[in-house]
C-alpha positions in Angstrom: 124.8 54.0 74.9 122.7 53.1 77.9 119.0 54.3 77.6 119.1 55.8 81.1 122.1 57.9 80.3 120.5 59.0 77.1 117.3 60.0 78.9 119.3 61.8 81.6 121.3 63.7 78.9 118.1 64.8 77.2 116.0 65.6 80.3 118.6 67.5 82.3 119.1 70.4 79.8 115.3 70.6 79.4 114.8 70.9 83.1 117.5 73.5 83.4 115.9 75.5 80.6 112.5 75.3 82.3 114.0 76.4 85.7 115.8 79.3 84.0 112.7 80.4 82.1 110.6 80.5 85.3 113.4 82.5 87.0 113.5 85.0 84.2 109.7 85.3 84.1 109.6 85.9 87.8 112.3 88.5 87.6 110.5 90.2 84.8 107.3 90.6 86.7 108.8 91.6 90.1 109.9 95.1 90.6 112.3 96.1 93.4 113.9 99.4 94.2 116.8 99.9 96.6 117.7 103.1 98.4 121.0 103.5 100.4 122.0 105.9 103.2 125.2 107.4 101.7 126.7 108.1 105.2 125.9 104.6 106.5 125.8 102.3 103.4 124.7 99.3 105.4 121.4 101.1 106.0 118.9 100.5 103.2 115.2 100.9 102.3 113.6 98.6 99.7 110.3 98.8 97.9 109.1 95.6 96.2 106.0 94.7 94.2 106.3 90.9 94.4 105.5 90.4 97.2 104.2 93.8 98.0 106.6 95.0 100.6 108.5 97.8 102.1 111.7 97.2 104.1 114.1 99.1 106.3 117.4 97.2 106.5 116.4 93.5 107.0 112.9 94.2 108.4 110.2 93.8 105.7 106.5 94.5 106.1 103.6 94.3 103.7 102.8 97.4 101.6 99.9 98.7 99.5 100.4 100.3 96.1 98.0 102.5 94.1 96.5 100.8 91.1 97.7 101.5 87.6 94.5 103.4 87.0 94.8 105.6 90.1 95.7 109.3 89.6 98.6 108.8 92.1 101.7 106.7 92.1 101.9 105.6 95.8 103.1 103.1 98.4 101.7 102.9 101.9 102.8 100.8 104.8 102.8 101.1 108.6 104.9 104.2 109.3 105.6 105.2 105.7 103.6 106.8 102.9 104.7 108.3 99.6 102.3 109.6 96.9 102.8 111.7 93.8 100.3 112.6 91.1 100.9 110.7 87.9 100.5 113.9 86.0 102.7 116.1 88.3 103.6 119.4 86.6 105.2 122.8 87.3 101.7 123.9 88.4 101.3 121.0 90.9 102.1 122.6 94.2 99.9 120.8 96.7 97.9 117.6 96.8 96.3 115.2 99.2 96.3 111.4 99.2 94.7 109.2 101.9 94.4 112.2 104.2 98.0 113.2 103.9 98.9 116.6 102.5 102.0 117.0 100.2 103.7 120.1 98.9 106.2 120.2 96.0 108.7 122.6 94.5 110.3 122.0 91.1 114.1 122.1 90.9 115.2 122.8 87.3 118.4 121.1 86.1 119.2 119.5 89.4 122.5 117.5 89.3 122.6 114.3 91.3 125.1 111.4 90.8 126.0 112.6 87.3 122.4 112.9 86.2 120.9 116.2 85.2 117.2 116.0 85.9 114.2 118.1 86.5 113.4 117.1 90.1 110.4 117.7 92.3 111.3 118.4 95.9 108.3 117.0 97.8 107.7 117.2 101.5 105.0 116.6 104.1 104.7 116.9 107.9 105.7 113.7 109.7 105.0 114.0 113.4 107.5 116.6 114.7 109.6 116.4 111.6 109.3 116.6 107.9 109.4 113.8 105.3 111.4 114.8 102.2 111.3 113.1 98.8 113.1 113.8 95.5 111.1 112.7 92.5 111.8 112.8 88.8 109.1 112.0 86.2 111.7 110.1 84.2 113.7 108.3 87.0 111.0 108.1 89.7 111.6 108.3 93.4 115.4 109.0 93.7 115.7 110.2 97.3 113.8 110.0 100.6 114.3 110.7 104.2 114.3 113.3 107.0 111.6 111.6 109.0 110.9 112.5 112.6 113.6 115.1 113.2 116.3 113.4 111.2 116.1 110.1 113.0 115.9 108.3 109.7 118.6 110.1 107.7 118.5 110.3 103.9 118.5 107.6 101.3 119.4 107.8 97.7 118.5 105.5 94.8 121.0 102.7 94.3 119.8 101.9 90.7 119.2 103.7 87.5 115.3 103.8 87.9 113.4 104.3 91.1 109.8 103.6 92.3 107.3 105.3 90.0 109.8 105.8 87.1 108.6 106.4 83.6 108.0 103.1 81.7 110.8 104.0 79.3 113.4 104.2 82.1 115.8 101.4 81.5 117.1 99.5 84.6 120.8 98.9 84.4 122.1 96.1 86.6 
């Protein structure tokens, strides 16, 4: 057998393995969450940590996230802010993060998309309207919307785990 062919046969699988490993490592370190408008499924919101970004449909902008040591789970970008205490409980009714005041109400045994979860209905004033968030300690942010007098609509999680989900939540692809 020709030495060049032998080298090619040995190097090609090795290069493919290296490329695949780097792809898997990159996927493992990046986190991305997708939210879809159920009335207009082509309208989406995405939150991503690598690169740190927030997107509405195909328009992405940089985003800032609270550190792992912060007492909040949060994402902030121009025109959007979400924050929830890491230790949210039944007694957590109001909090303030970066000058924005939030209020919550616990919904016991809330059924959504076949899941029965304890959900926190979180809202805050947003200009003339109200921003609404549905958050589960286990599943994370599962719904958001209602900004500026319903001009944004409502978006629901398109995956099994949302932004801010418990570390034991398993992503199903």
